[in-house]
mmCIF file of the C-alpha atoms, coordinates in Angstrom:
data_MODEL
# 
_entry.id   MODEL 
# 
loop_
_atom_site.group_PDB 
_atom_site.id 
_atom_site.type_symbol 
_atom_site.label_atom_id 
_atom_site.label_alt_id 
_atom_site.label_comp_id 
_atom_site.label_asym_id 
_atom_site.label_entity_id 
_atom_site.label_seq_id 
_atom_site.pdbx_PDB_ins_code 
_atom_site.Cartn_x 
_atom_site.Cartn_y 
_atom_site.Cartn_z 
_atom_site.occupancy 
_atom_site.B_iso_or_equiv 
_atom_site.pdbx_formal_charge 
_atom_site.auth_seq_id 
_atom_site.auth_comp_id 
_atom_site.auth_asym_id 
_atom_site.auth_atom_id 
_atom_site.pdbx_PDB_model_num 
ATOM 1   C CA . MET A 1 1   ? -6.612  9.940   22.475  1.00 0.00 ? 1   MET A CA 1 
ATOM 2   C CA . ILE A 1 2   ? -5.341  7.481   25.086  1.00 0.00 ? 2   ILE A CA 1 
ATOM 3   C CA . VAL A 1 3   ? -3.012  8.630   27.845  1.00 0.00 ? 3   VAL A CA 1 
ATOM 4   C CA . SER A 1 4   ? -2.780  5.469   29.971  1.00 0.00 ? 4   SER A CA 1 
ATOM 5   C CA . LYS A 1 5   ? 0.016   3.018   29.161  1.00 0.00 ? 5   LYS A CA 1 
ATOM 6   C CA . ASP A 1 6   ? -1.829  -0.089  30.340  1.00 0.00 ? 6   ASP A CA 1 
ATOM 7   C CA . LYS A 1 7   ? -5.006  -1.726  29.157  1.00 0.00 ? 7   LYS A CA 1 
ATOM 8   C CA . TYR A 1 8   ? -7.885  -0.556  31.353  1.00 0.00 ? 8   TYR A CA 1 
ATOM 9   C CA . TRP A 1 9   ? -11.032 -1.535  29.427  1.00 0.00 ? 9   TRP A CA 1 
ATOM 10  C CA . ARG A 1 10  ? -13.051 -4.711  29.715  1.00 0.00 ? 10  ARG A CA 1 
ATOM 11  C CA . ARG A 1 11  ? -14.969 -4.673  26.452  1.00 0.00 ? 11  ARG A CA 1 
ATOM 12  C CA . VAL A 1 12  ? -14.344 -3.424  22.938  1.00 0.00 ? 12  VAL A CA 1 
ATOM 13  C CA . ARG A 1 13  ? -17.191 -2.914  20.513  1.00 0.00 ? 13  ARG A CA 1 
ATOM 14  C CA . LYS A 1 14  ? -18.047 -1.177  17.263  1.00 0.00 ? 14  LYS A CA 1 
ATOM 15  C CA . GLU A 1 15  ? -21.086 1.057   16.891  1.00 0.00 ? 15  GLU A CA 1 
ATOM 16  C CA . GLU A 1 16  ? -22.582 2.183   13.622  1.00 0.00 ? 16  GLU A CA 1 
ATOM 17  C CA . GLN A 1 17  ? -22.445 5.953   13.341  1.00 0.00 ? 17  GLN A CA 1 
ATOM 18  C CA . SER A 1 18  ? -23.901 6.283   9.859   1.00 0.00 ? 18  SER A CA 1 
ATOM 19  C CA . LYS A 1 19  ? -24.380 4.010   6.883   1.00 0.00 ? 19  LYS A CA 1 
ATOM 20  C CA . ASN A 1 20  ? -21.166 2.017   6.342   1.00 0.00 ? 20  ASN A CA 1 
ATOM 21  C CA . PHE A 1 21  ? -19.196 3.910   9.029   1.00 0.00 ? 21  PHE A CA 1 
ATOM 22  C CA . PHE A 1 22  ? -18.472 2.652   12.530  1.00 0.00 ? 22  PHE A CA 1 
ATOM 23  C CA . LEU A 1 23  ? -16.947 4.030   15.720  1.00 0.00 ? 23  LEU A CA 1 
ATOM 24  C CA . ILE A 1 24  ? -14.916 1.932   18.183  1.00 0.00 ? 24  ILE A CA 1 
ATOM 25  C CA . TYR A 1 25  ? -15.608 2.020   21.916  1.00 0.00 ? 25  TYR A CA 1 
ATOM 26  C CA . LEU A 1 26  ? -13.410 0.850   24.770  1.00 0.00 ? 26  LEU A CA 1 
ATOM 27  C CA . ASP A 1 27  ? -16.147 0.270   27.342  1.00 0.00 ? 27  ASP A CA 1 
ATOM 28  C CA . GLU A 1 28  ? -17.955 3.623   26.952  1.00 0.00 ? 28  GLU A CA 1 
ATOM 29  C CA . VAL A 1 29  ? -14.962 5.642   25.734  1.00 0.00 ? 29  VAL A CA 1 
ATOM 30  C CA . CYS A 1 30  ? -14.779 6.332   22.003  1.00 0.00 ? 30  CYS A CA 1 
ATOM 31  C CA . LEU A 1 31  ? -11.408 5.327   20.547  1.00 0.00 ? 31  LEU A CA 1 
ATOM 32  C CA . LYS A 1 32  ? -9.491  8.268   19.122  1.00 0.00 ? 32  LYS A CA 1 
ATOM 33  C CA . SER A 1 33  ? -6.259  8.504   17.162  1.00 0.00 ? 33  SER A CA 1 
ATOM 34  C CA . ASP A 1 34  ? -2.961  9.803   18.496  1.00 0.00 ? 34  ASP A CA 1 
ATOM 35  C CA . LYS A 1 35  ? -3.964  13.308  17.410  1.00 0.00 ? 35  LYS A CA 1 
ATOM 36  C CA . GLY A 1 36  ? -7.343  13.043  19.094  1.00 0.00 ? 36  GLY A CA 1 
ATOM 37  C CA . HIS A 1 37  ? -9.444  12.358  15.987  1.00 0.00 ? 37  HIS A CA 1 
ATOM 38  C CA . THR A 1 38  ? -12.397 9.975   16.128  1.00 0.00 ? 38  THR A CA 1 
ATOM 39  C CA . LEU A 1 39  ? -11.917 6.838   14.038  1.00 0.00 ? 39  LEU A CA 1 
ATOM 40  C CA . ARG A 1 40  ? -14.675 6.432   11.443  1.00 0.00 ? 40  ARG A CA 1 
ATOM 41  C CA . LEU A 1 41  ? -14.138 3.048   9.823   1.00 0.00 ? 41  LEU A CA 1 
ATOM 42  C CA . SER A 1 42  ? -15.712 0.648   7.385   1.00 0.00 ? 42  SER A CA 1 
ATOM 43  C CA . GLU A 1 43  ? -17.282 -2.364  9.054   1.00 0.00 ? 43  GLU A CA 1 
ATOM 44  C CA . GLN A 1 44  ? -14.461 -4.694  8.012   1.00 0.00 ? 44  GLN A CA 1 
ATOM 45  C CA . LEU A 1 45  ? -11.747 -2.363  9.301   1.00 0.00 ? 45  LEU A CA 1 
ATOM 46  C CA . ALA A 1 46  ? -13.741 -1.779  12.481  1.00 0.00 ? 46  ALA A CA 1 
ATOM 47  C CA . ASN A 1 47  ? -13.932 -5.539  13.068  1.00 0.00 ? 47  ASN A CA 1 
ATOM 48  C CA . GLU A 1 48  ? -10.142 -5.837  12.777  1.00 0.00 ? 48  GLU A CA 1 
ATOM 49  C CA . VAL A 1 49  ? -9.496  -2.897  15.094  1.00 0.00 ? 49  VAL A CA 1 
ATOM 50  C CA . VAL A 1 50  ? -11.925 -4.372  17.636  1.00 0.00 ? 50  VAL A CA 1 
ATOM 51  C CA . ARG A 1 51  ? -10.012 -7.650  17.427  1.00 0.00 ? 51  ARG A CA 1 
ATOM 52  C CA . GLU A 1 52  ? -6.661  -5.922  17.989  1.00 0.00 ? 52  GLU A CA 1 
ATOM 53  C CA . TRP A 1 53  ? -7.884  -3.899  20.976  1.00 0.00 ? 53  TRP A CA 1 
ATOM 54  C CA . SER A 1 54  ? -9.595  -6.954  22.483  1.00 0.00 ? 54  SER A CA 1 
ATOM 55  C CA . ALA A 1 55  ? -6.311  -8.855  22.642  1.00 0.00 ? 55  ALA A CA 1 
ATOM 56  C CA . ASP A 1 56  ? -3.895  -8.591  25.547  1.00 0.00 ? 56  ASP A CA 1 
ATOM 57  C CA . GLY A 1 57  ? -0.941  -6.246  25.491  1.00 0.00 ? 57  GLY A CA 1 
ATOM 58  C CA . LYS A 1 58  ? 0.163   -2.765  26.425  1.00 0.00 ? 58  LYS A CA 1 
ATOM 59  C CA . ILE A 1 59  ? -1.430  0.152   24.604  1.00 0.00 ? 59  ILE A CA 1 
ATOM 60  C CA . SER A 1 60  ? 1.822   1.045   22.852  1.00 0.00 ? 60  SER A CA 1 
ATOM 61  C CA . ALA A 1 61  ? 1.976   -2.460  21.386  1.00 0.00 ? 61  ALA A CA 1 
ATOM 62  C CA . ILE A 1 62  ? -1.675  -2.414  20.329  1.00 0.00 ? 62  ILE A CA 1 
ATOM 63  C CA . LYS A 1 63  ? -1.169  0.888   18.515  1.00 0.00 ? 63  LYS A CA 1 
ATOM 64  C CA . ASN A 1 64  ? 1.582   -0.727  16.451  1.00 0.00 ? 64  ASN A CA 1 
ATOM 65  C CA . ARG A 1 65  ? -0.602  -3.590  15.264  1.00 0.00 ? 65  ARG A CA 1 
ATOM 66  C CA . LEU A 1 66  ? -1.317  -3.531  11.564  1.00 0.00 ? 66  LEU A CA 1 
ATOM 67  C CA . TYR A 1 67  ? -4.908  -2.345  11.320  1.00 0.00 ? 67  TYR A CA 1 
ATOM 68  C CA . THR A 1 68  ? -4.771  0.100   14.214  1.00 0.00 ? 68  THR A CA 1 
ATOM 69  C CA . LYS A 1 69  ? -1.547  1.654   12.959  1.00 0.00 ? 69  LYS A CA 1 
ATOM 70  C CA . PHE A 1 70  ? -2.980  2.041   9.465   1.00 0.00 ? 70  PHE A CA 1 
ATOM 71  C CA . CYS A 1 71  ? -6.259  3.552   10.694  1.00 0.00 ? 71  CYS A CA 1 
ATOM 72  C CA . PHE A 1 72  ? -4.476  5.980   12.998  1.00 0.00 ? 72  PHE A CA 1 
ATOM 73  C CA . SER A 1 73  ? -2.151  7.081   10.182  1.00 0.00 ? 73  SER A CA 1 
ATOM 74  C CA . ALA A 1 74  ? -4.970  7.576   7.683   1.00 0.00 ? 74  ALA A CA 1 
ATOM 75  C CA . THR A 1 75  ? -7.119  9.412   10.228  1.00 0.00 ? 75  THR A CA 1 
ATOM 76  C CA . ASP A 1 76  ? -4.322  11.741  11.339  1.00 0.00 ? 76  ASP A CA 1 
ATOM 77  C CA . ILE A 1 77  ? -2.837  12.635  7.949   1.00 0.00 ? 77  ILE A CA 1 
ATOM 78  C CA . THR A 1 78  ? -2.658  16.405  7.425   1.00 0.00 ? 78  THR A CA 1 
ATOM 79  C CA . LYS A 1 79  ? -2.928  18.465  4.265   1.00 0.00 ? 79  LYS A CA 1 
ATOM 80  C CA . LYS A 1 80  ? 0.839   19.010  4.346   1.00 0.00 ? 80  LYS A CA 1 
ATOM 81  C CA . GLU A 1 81  ? 1.456   15.280  4.765   1.00 0.00 ? 81  GLU A CA 1 
ATOM 82  C CA . ARG A 1 82  ? -0.892  14.519  1.862   1.00 0.00 ? 82  ARG A CA 1 
ATOM 83  C CA . GLU A 1 83  ? 1.166   16.827  -0.341  1.00 0.00 ? 83  GLU A CA 1 
ATOM 84  C CA . ALA A 1 84  ? 4.315   14.995  0.726   1.00 0.00 ? 84  ALA A CA 1 
ATOM 85  C CA . VAL A 1 85  ? 2.691   11.669  -0.209  1.00 0.00 ? 85  VAL A CA 1 
ATOM 86  C CA . PHE A 1 86  ? 1.719   13.072  -3.621  1.00 0.00 ? 86  PHE A CA 1 
ATOM 87  C CA . ARG A 1 87  ? 5.323   14.084  -4.233  1.00 0.00 ? 87  ARG A CA 1 
ATOM 88  C CA . ARG A 1 88  ? 6.690   10.690  -3.224  1.00 0.00 ? 88  ARG A CA 1 
ATOM 89  C CA . LEU A 1 89  ? 4.210   8.777   -5.367  1.00 0.00 ? 89  LEU A CA 1 
ATOM 90  C CA . VAL A 1 90  ? 4.845   10.979  -8.386  1.00 0.00 ? 90  VAL A CA 1 
ATOM 91  C CA . GLU A 1 91  ? 8.568   10.321  -7.905  1.00 0.00 ? 91  GLU A CA 1 
ATOM 92  C CA . TYR A 1 92  ? 7.840   6.592   -8.096  1.00 0.00 ? 92  TYR A CA 1 
ATOM 93  C CA . CYS A 1 93  ? 6.006   6.977   -11.395 1.00 0.00 ? 93  CYS A CA 1 
ATOM 94  C CA . SER A 1 94  ? 8.884   8.992   -12.859 1.00 0.00 ? 94  SER A CA 1 
ATOM 95  C CA . CYS A 1 95  ? 11.158  5.935   -12.589 1.00 0.00 ? 95  CYS A CA 1 
ATOM 96  C CA . ASP A 1 96  ? 8.709   3.066   -12.220 1.00 0.00 ? 96  ASP A CA 1 
ATOM 97  C CA . PRO A 1 97  ? 10.314  -0.403  -12.605 1.00 0.00 ? 97  PRO A CA 1 
ATOM 98  C CA . ILE A 1 98  ? 7.797   -1.500  -15.251 1.00 0.00 ? 98  ILE A CA 1 
ATOM 99  C CA . CYS A 1 99  ? 9.378   1.061   -17.601 1.00 0.00 ? 99  CYS A CA 1 
ATOM 100 C CA . TYR A 1 100 ? 12.733  -0.752  -17.423 1.00 0.00 ? 100 TYR A CA 1 
ATOM 101 C CA . ILE A 1 101 ? 12.907  -4.043  -19.321 1.00 0.00 ? 101 ILE A CA 1 
ATOM 102 C CA . ALA A 1 102 ? 16.300  -5.747  -19.288 1.00 0.00 ? 102 ALA A CA 1 
ATOM 103 C CA . SER A 1 103 ? 17.827  -6.394  -22.713 1.00 0.00 ? 103 SER A CA 1 
ATOM 104 C CA . GLU A 1 104 ? 19.602  -9.483  -21.398 1.00 0.00 ? 104 GLU A CA 1 
ATOM 105 C CA . PRO A 1 105 ? 19.694  -12.233 -20.374 1.00 0.00 ? 105 PRO A CA 1 
ATOM 106 C CA . THR A 1 106 ? 16.992  -13.271 -22.818 1.00 0.00 ? 106 THR A CA 1 
ATOM 107 C CA . LYS A 1 107 ? 14.985  -15.261 -20.277 1.00 0.00 ? 107 LYS A CA 1 
ATOM 108 C CA . LEU A 1 108 ? 14.719  -12.268 -17.932 1.00 0.00 ? 108 LEU A CA 1 
ATOM 109 C CA . HIS A 1 109 ? 13.895  -9.961  -20.853 1.00 0.00 ? 109 HIS A CA 1 
ATOM 110 C CA . LEU A 1 110 ? 11.009  -12.182 -21.911 1.00 0.00 ? 110 LEU A CA 1 
ATOM 111 C CA . LYS A 1 111 ? 9.696   -12.554 -18.367 1.00 0.00 ? 111 LYS A CA 1 
ATOM 112 C CA . GLN A 1 112 ? 9.720   -8.827  -17.757 1.00 0.00 ? 112 GLN A CA 1 
ATOM 113 C CA . LYS A 1 113 ? 8.205   -8.061  -21.143 1.00 0.00 ? 113 LYS A CA 1 
ATOM 114 C CA . ASN A 1 114 ? 5.375   -10.551 -20.611 1.00 0.00 ? 114 ASN A CA 1 
ATOM 115 C CA . LEU A 1 115 ? 4.596   -9.207  -17.139 1.00 0.00 ? 115 LEU A CA 1 
ATOM 116 C CA . TYR A 1 116 ? 5.239   -5.492  -17.697 1.00 0.00 ? 116 TYR A CA 1 
ATOM 117 C CA . SER A 1 117 ? 3.664   -4.957  -21.125 1.00 0.00 ? 117 SER A CA 1 
ATOM 118 C CA . PRO A 1 118 ? 0.023   -5.461  -20.043 1.00 0.00 ? 118 PRO A CA 1 
ATOM 119 C CA . LEU A 1 119 ? 0.529   -3.037  -17.158 1.00 0.00 ? 119 LEU A CA 1 
ATOM 120 C CA . ILE A 1 120 ? 2.201   -0.468  -19.398 1.00 0.00 ? 120 ILE A CA 1 
ATOM 121 C CA . GLU A 1 121 ? -0.735  -0.678  -21.809 1.00 0.00 ? 121 GLU A CA 1 
ATOM 122 C CA . TRP A 1 122 ? -3.228  -0.401  -18.954 1.00 0.00 ? 122 TRP A CA 1 
ATOM 123 C CA . ALA A 1 123 ? -1.495  2.602   -17.360 1.00 0.00 ? 123 ALA A CA 1 
ATOM 124 C CA . GLU A 1 124 ? -1.234  4.454   -20.668 1.00 0.00 ? 124 GLU A CA 1 
ATOM 125 C CA . LYS A 1 125 ? -4.916  3.871   -21.395 1.00 0.00 ? 125 LYS A CA 1 
ATOM 126 C CA . PHE A 1 126 ? -6.155  4.567   -17.855 1.00 0.00 ? 126 PHE A CA 1 
ATOM 127 C CA . PHE A 1 127 ? -4.298  7.874   -17.513 1.00 0.00 ? 127 PHE A CA 1 
ATOM 128 C CA . SER A 1 128 ? -4.224  8.780   -21.233 1.00 0.00 ? 128 SER A CA 1 
ATOM 129 C CA . ILE A 1 129 ? -0.442  9.127   -21.069 1.00 0.00 ? 129 ILE A CA 1 
ATOM 130 C CA . LYS A 1 130 ? 2.601   7.806   -22.896 1.00 0.00 ? 130 LYS A CA 1 
ATOM 131 C CA . LEU A 1 131 ? 5.310   5.939   -20.979 1.00 0.00 ? 131 LEU A CA 1 
ATOM 132 C CA . ASN A 1 132 ? 8.861   5.870   -22.262 1.00 0.00 ? 132 ASN A CA 1 
ATOM 133 C CA . ILE A 1 133 ? 10.346  2.393   -21.983 1.00 0.00 ? 133 ILE A CA 1 
ATOM 134 C CA . GLY A 1 134 ? 14.038  1.495   -21.905 1.00 0.00 ? 134 GLY A CA 1 
ATOM 135 C CA . THR A 1 135 ? 16.229  -1.580  -21.680 1.00 0.00 ? 135 THR A CA 1 
ATOM 136 C CA . GLY A 1 136 ? 19.256  -0.252  -19.821 1.00 0.00 ? 136 GLY A CA 1 
ATOM 137 C CA . LEU A 1 137 ? 20.074  0.958   -16.336 1.00 0.00 ? 137 LEU A CA 1 
ATOM 138 C CA . LEU A 1 138 ? 20.186  4.621   -17.301 1.00 0.00 ? 138 LEU A CA 1 
ATOM 139 C CA . PHE A 1 139 ? 17.395  6.891   -16.116 1.00 0.00 ? 139 PHE A CA 1 
ATOM 140 C CA . ILE A 1 140 ? 14.511  7.182   -18.563 1.00 0.00 ? 140 ILE A CA 1 
ATOM 141 C CA . LYS A 1 141 ? 12.889  10.608  -18.575 1.00 0.00 ? 141 LYS A CA 1 
ATOM 142 C CA . GLN A 1 142 ? 9.108   10.526  -18.707 1.00 0.00 ? 142 GLN A CA 1 
ATOM 143 C CA . PRO A 1 143 ? 6.919   13.229  -20.323 1.00 0.00 ? 143 PRO A CA 1 
ATOM 144 C CA . PRO A 1 144 ? 6.404   15.992  -17.699 1.00 0.00 ? 144 PRO A CA 1 
ATOM 145 C CA . ILE A 1 145 ? 2.656   15.944  -18.265 1.00 0.00 ? 145 ILE A CA 1 
ATOM 146 C CA . ASN A 1 146 ? 2.485   12.426  -16.806 1.00 0.00 ? 146 ASN A CA 1 
ATOM 147 C CA . ALA A 1 147 ? 3.286   13.661  -13.318 1.00 0.00 ? 147 ALA A CA 1 
ATOM 148 C CA . ASN A 1 148 ? 0.562   16.311  -13.443 1.00 0.00 ? 148 ASN A CA 1 
ATOM 149 C CA . ILE A 1 149 ? -2.076  13.855  -14.635 1.00 0.00 ? 149 ILE A CA 1 
ATOM 150 C CA . ILE A 1 150 ? -1.197  11.233  -12.021 1.00 0.00 ? 150 ILE A CA 1 
ATOM 151 C CA . LYS A 1 151 ? -1.021  13.795  -9.213  1.00 0.00 ? 151 LYS A CA 1 
ATOM 152 C CA . LYS A 1 152 ? -4.462  15.088  -10.158 1.00 0.00 ? 152 LYS A CA 1 
ATOM 153 C CA . TYR A 1 153 ? -5.814  11.545  -9.951  1.00 0.00 ? 153 TYR A CA 1 
ATOM 154 C CA . LEU A 1 154 ? -4.217  10.960  -6.552  1.00 0.00 ? 154 LEU A CA 1 
ATOM 155 C CA . GLU A 1 155 ? -5.653  14.218  -5.209  1.00 0.00 ? 155 GLU A CA 1 
ATOM 156 C CA . GLU A 1 156 ? -9.156  12.816  -5.691  1.00 0.00 ? 156 GLU A CA 1 
ATOM 157 C CA . LEU A 1 157 ? -8.495  9.918   -3.285  1.00 0.00 ? 157 LEU A CA 1 
ATOM 158 C CA . ASP A 1 158 ? -9.638  10.086  0.311   1.00 0.00 ? 158 ASP A CA 1 
ATOM 159 C CA . ASP A 1 159 ? -7.127  9.747   3.133   1.00 0.00 ? 159 ASP A CA 1 
ATOM 160 C CA . PHE A 1 160 ? -7.663  6.008   3.643   1.00 0.00 ? 160 PHE A CA 1 
ATOM 161 C CA . HIS A 1 161 ? -7.265  5.076   -0.018  1.00 0.00 ? 161 HIS A CA 1 
ATOM 162 C CA . LEU A 1 162 ? -4.266  7.372   -0.436  1.00 0.00 ? 162 LEU A CA 1 
ATOM 163 C CA . THR A 1 163 ? -2.568  5.907   2.638   1.00 0.00 ? 163 THR A CA 1 
ATOM 164 C CA . ALA A 1 164 ? -3.213  2.360   1.419   1.00 0.00 ? 164 ALA A CA 1 
ATOM 165 C CA . ILE A 1 165 ? -1.791  3.071   -2.038  1.00 0.00 ? 165 ILE A CA 1 
ATOM 166 C CA . HIS A 1 166 ? 1.240   4.788   -0.504  1.00 0.00 ? 166 HIS A CA 1 
ATOM 167 C CA . GLU A 1 167 ? 1.976   1.787   1.719   1.00 0.00 ? 167 GLU A CA 1 
ATOM 168 C CA . LEU A 1 168 ? 1.447   -0.650  -1.155  1.00 0.00 ? 168 LEU A CA 1 
ATOM 169 C CA . THR A 1 169 ? 3.753   1.376   -3.389  1.00 0.00 ? 169 THR A CA 1 
ATOM 170 C CA . LYS A 1 170 ? 6.489   1.252   -0.758  1.00 0.00 ? 170 LYS A CA 1 
ATOM 171 C CA . SER A 1 171 ? 5.988   -2.495  -0.469  1.00 0.00 ? 171 SER A CA 1 
ATOM 172 C CA . LEU A 1 172 ? 5.954   -3.199  -4.220  1.00 0.00 ? 172 LEU A CA 1 
ATOM 173 C CA . GLY A 1 173 ? 8.352   -0.460  -5.316  1.00 0.00 ? 173 GLY A CA 1 
ATOM 174 C CA . SER A 1 174 ? 5.961   0.506   -8.114  1.00 0.00 ? 174 SER A CA 1 
ATOM 175 C CA . LEU A 1 175 ? 3.092   2.979   -8.232  1.00 0.00 ? 175 LEU A CA 1 
ATOM 176 C CA . PHE A 1 176 ? 1.655   1.518   -11.423 1.00 0.00 ? 176 PHE A CA 1 
ATOM 177 C CA . ILE A 1 177 ? 1.510   -2.017  -10.017 1.00 0.00 ? 177 ILE A CA 1 
ATOM 178 C CA . SER A 1 178 ? -0.134  -0.658  -6.855  1.00 0.00 ? 178 SER A CA 1 
ATOM 179 C CA . LEU A 1 179 ? -2.736  1.264   -8.851  1.00 0.00 ? 179 LEU A CA 1 
ATOM 180 C CA . ALA A 1 180 ? -3.410  -1.775  -11.037 1.00 0.00 ? 180 ALA A CA 1 
ATOM 181 C CA . LEU A 1 181 ? -4.072  -3.759  -7.865  1.00 0.00 ? 181 LEU A CA 1 
ATOM 182 C CA . TYR A 1 182 ? -6.259  -0.933  -6.542  1.00 0.00 ? 182 TYR A CA 1 
ATOM 183 C CA . LYS A 1 183 ? -8.341  -1.003  -9.734  1.00 0.00 ? 183 LYS A CA 1 
ATOM 184 C CA . ASN A 1 184 ? -8.539  -4.840  -9.685  1.00 0.00 ? 184 ASN A CA 1 
ATOM 185 C CA . VAL A 1 185 ? -6.550  -5.136  -12.905 1.00 0.00 ? 185 VAL A CA 1 
ATOM 186 C CA . VAL A 1 186 ? -4.193  -7.623  -11.237 1.00 0.00 ? 186 VAL A CA 1 
ATOM 187 C CA . THR A 1 187 ? -4.559  -9.998  -8.300  1.00 0.00 ? 187 THR A CA 1 
ATOM 188 C CA . PRO A 1 188 ? -2.337  -9.608  -5.219  1.00 0.00 ? 188 PRO A CA 1 
ATOM 189 C CA . GLU A 1 189 ? -0.421  -12.721 -6.272  1.00 0.00 ? 189 GLU A CA 1 
ATOM 190 C CA . LEU A 1 190 ? 0.266   -11.348 -9.750  1.00 0.00 ? 190 LEU A CA 1 
ATOM 191 C CA . ALA A 1 191 ? 1.161   -7.917  -8.372  1.00 0.00 ? 191 ALA A CA 1 
ATOM 192 C CA . TRP A 1 192 ? 3.787   -9.517  -6.123  1.00 0.00 ? 192 TRP A CA 1 
ATOM 193 C CA . GLU A 1 193 ? 5.130   -11.631 -8.977  1.00 0.00 ? 193 GLU A CA 1 
ATOM 194 C CA . VAL A 1 194 ? 5.481   -8.599  -11.252 1.00 0.00 ? 194 VAL A CA 1 
ATOM 195 C CA . ALA A 1 195 ? 7.180   -6.544  -8.553  1.00 0.00 ? 195 ALA A CA 1 
ATOM 196 C CA . ASN A 1 196 ? 9.680   -9.316  -7.803  1.00 0.00 ? 196 ASN A CA 1 
ATOM 197 C CA . VAL A 1 197 ? 10.365  -10.735 -11.252 1.00 0.00 ? 197 VAL A CA 1 
ATOM 198 C CA . GLU A 1 198 ? 14.023  -9.680  -11.241 1.00 0.00 ? 198 GLU A CA 1 
ATOM 199 C CA . ASP A 1 199 ? 14.699  -11.028 -7.740  1.00 0.00 ? 199 ASP A CA 1 
ATOM 200 C CA . ASN A 1 200 ? 12.919  -14.269 -8.561  1.00 0.00 ? 200 ASN A CA 1 
ATOM 201 C CA . PHE A 1 201 ? 15.004  -14.676 -11.706 1.00 0.00 ? 201 PHE A CA 1 
ATOM 202 C CA . ARG A 1 202 ? 18.211  -14.080 -9.750  1.00 0.00 ? 202 ARG A CA 1 
ATOM 203 C CA . ILE A 1 203 ? 17.155  -16.665 -7.157  1.00 0.00 ? 203 ILE A CA 1 
ATOM 204 C CA . GLU A 1 204 ? 16.312  -19.115 -9.919  1.00 0.00 ? 204 GLU A CA 1 
ATOM 205 C CA . VAL A 1 205 ? 19.828  -18.730 -11.327 1.00 0.00 ? 205 VAL A CA 1 
ATOM 206 C CA . TRP A 1 206 ? 21.927  -18.341 -8.185  1.00 0.00 ? 206 TRP A CA 1 
ATOM 207 C CA . GLY A 1 207 ? 19.806  -19.746 -5.404  1.00 0.00 ? 207 GLY A CA 1 
ATOM 208 C CA . GLU A 1 208 ? 18.651  -18.128 -2.170  1.00 0.00 ? 208 GLU A CA 1 
ATOM 209 C CA . VAL A 1 209 ? 20.209  -17.900 1.281   1.00 0.00 ? 209 VAL A CA 1 
ATOM 210 C CA . GLU A 1 210 ? 18.060  -18.661 4.312   1.00 0.00 ? 210 GLU A CA 1 
ATOM 211 C CA . GLU A 1 211 ? 18.178  -15.111 5.741   1.00 0.00 ? 211 GLU A CA 1 
ATOM 212 C CA . GLU A 1 212 ? 17.033  -13.674 2.424   1.00 0.00 ? 212 GLU A CA 1 
ATOM 213 C CA . LYS A 1 213 ? 14.215  -16.200 2.206   1.00 0.00 ? 213 LYS A CA 1 
ATOM 214 C CA . GLN A 1 214 ? 13.003  -15.336 5.691   1.00 0.00 ? 214 GLN A CA 1 
ATOM 215 C CA . LYS A 1 215 ? 13.016  -11.603 4.946   1.00 0.00 ? 215 LYS A CA 1 
ATOM 216 C CA . LYS A 1 216 ? 11.162  -12.131 1.692   1.00 0.00 ? 216 LYS A CA 1 
ATOM 217 C CA . ASN A 1 217 ? 8.504   -14.176 3.471   1.00 0.00 ? 217 ASN A CA 1 
ATOM 218 C CA . VAL A 1 218 ? 8.037   -11.403 6.030   1.00 0.00 ? 218 VAL A CA 1 
ATOM 219 C CA . ASP A 1 219 ? 7.788   -8.805  3.256   1.00 0.00 ? 219 ASP A CA 1 
ATOM 220 C CA . PHE A 1 220 ? 5.263   -10.929 1.382   1.00 0.00 ? 220 PHE A CA 1 
ATOM 221 C CA . ASP A 1 221 ? 3.115   -11.392 4.483   1.00 0.00 ? 221 ASP A CA 1 
ATOM 222 C CA . HIS A 1 222 ? 3.145   -7.627  5.057   1.00 0.00 ? 222 HIS A CA 1 
ATOM 223 C CA . PHE A 1 223 ? 2.152   -7.006  1.444   1.00 0.00 ? 223 PHE A CA 1 
ATOM 224 C CA . LYS A 1 224 ? -0.726  -9.484  1.690   1.00 0.00 ? 224 LYS A CA 1 
ATOM 225 C CA . ASP A 1 225 ? -1.980  -7.683  4.793   1.00 0.00 ? 225 ASP A CA 1 
ATOM 226 C CA . LEU A 1 226 ? -1.865  -4.348  2.938   1.00 0.00 ? 226 LEU A CA 1 
ATOM 227 C CA . ALA A 1 227 ? -3.751  -5.883  0.023   1.00 0.00 ? 227 ALA A CA 1 
ATOM 228 C CA . LYS A 1 228 ? -6.441  -7.056  2.463   1.00 0.00 ? 228 LYS A CA 1 
ATOM 229 C CA . ILE A 1 229 ? -6.747  -3.547  3.866   1.00 0.00 ? 229 ILE A CA 1 
ATOM 230 C CA . LEU A 1 230 ? -7.302  -2.229  0.362   1.00 0.00 ? 230 LEU A CA 1 
ATOM 231 C CA . GLN A 1 231 ? -10.369 -4.455  0.076   1.00 0.00 ? 231 GLN A CA 1 
ATOM 232 C CA . MET A 1 232 ? -11.718 -3.313  3.429   1.00 0.00 ? 232 MET A CA 1 
ATOM 233 C CA . ILE A 1 233 ? -11.773 0.438   2.866   1.00 0.00 ? 233 ILE A CA 1 
# 
């Protein structure tokens, strides 16, 4: 845990603690999370955290940089917070966008069907569940057993993988797309395309304002960073 507000160290380094796990040192002080837990990171994540803490800036700003913020969050997550994440992710799967295929216009219907159908088939096979699919805007109730099966799967994930999937799901708006990315069923580029098919169709028809374009670019960059983290864990 760091109390000082200003950067006081001269050198940042990683040190292998055990096979495939590294600690971070600021000079000779081991870097700890906000709750005082030692960071035990993969080599790739450790390299990124070393890079962030080697750069200039106040400690508060460094803590908010992508990799450090993620590692602190994953390291500090409590049992109660894990349960809250399970609930939120299960809520996503109960109304996942891939279960809603527009009936019209025809072009959007075909785009969604072509992109969603392979993921629906994968999810049903992977979890041994049945997904109810609809074409309207009304809520589609899913079989209650789905939530139990998916929650059980999520409970087997460690804190870093669970945190990554949670952040990806918030970014994509879909648990099933996030899990497909996690299992290398889709590429990051395809995952983003699937998650944004409706917005992209609207832009194709009506155009896009500059402010919206800028926000979408920021969101896409953030998603790409999260996808990179997923490969580093």
